[in-house]
N, C-alpha and C positions, 0 to 999 in steps of 0.2 A: 309484297313478299314478307317483309318483317312483321307486318300486321297479322299474317297467317301463322305465326308461331315459329318461323324459321329464325334461328339465332346465329347463323353463320353464312358467310358468302365466300365462295372460292372463285376467283377470277382466273381463268385460264389465259395466261399471257404468252403461251408457247410460240405464237406466230409473230410476236413483237420482237424484232431484232434491235430496233431503235425506237425512240419515242421523243417527240418534241414536248415543249412545255404545255401544250394543250392537252396532250394525252396524260402526262404526269399530273396536271391539274385536275383532270377528270377522275383519275384514280384516287388522288388525295381527297377530293370532294366526296366521292362515294364512300371512302374509308371513314371520313369524319361523320358523315350522315349516319352510316351504319353503327358506328361506335356510340353516337348520341342515343341511338335506339337500343343499345345493349347488345349489339351483335359483334361477332368476331369476323375479321376479314383476312383472307390469305390470298397470296398470288401463287398460282400453280404453274410449274414448268417454265420458269423464266430461262431464256437463252443466256449463254455466258455474257453476251454483249449487253443485254437488258439488265442482268444481275449487276454488271459493272456500273451501269447508269444508276441503279438503285443505291449502290455503294457511294458513288460520287455525290449524289444528292442527299445522302444519309437517310433515305427512305427505308433502307434495309434495317435500320434501327427501330423503325416504327411499324412497318408492315411485314409480317412473317411471310417467308416463301416456303413452298413445299414442292416436292416432286410427286406427281400423281400420275399413275399409269392408266387410270380409267375414271370415268365420272361416277360420283357417289350419289345415292338417292337418300 
């Protein structure tokens, strides 16, 4: 995807009310890989509970969250 000229990734996390270390690790790994390739990564529509988890783990300081009402192309 990044090789095709896409310079941003939006992960819709609206269905995640909670996440274990495996899920958070996968998000961090995807974020790190994308950033190394010059892409931006955002998490869309986090639930209040997931947003709290991002705050507790301080990932909210690293990965931007956005409210998105529909998919963008």
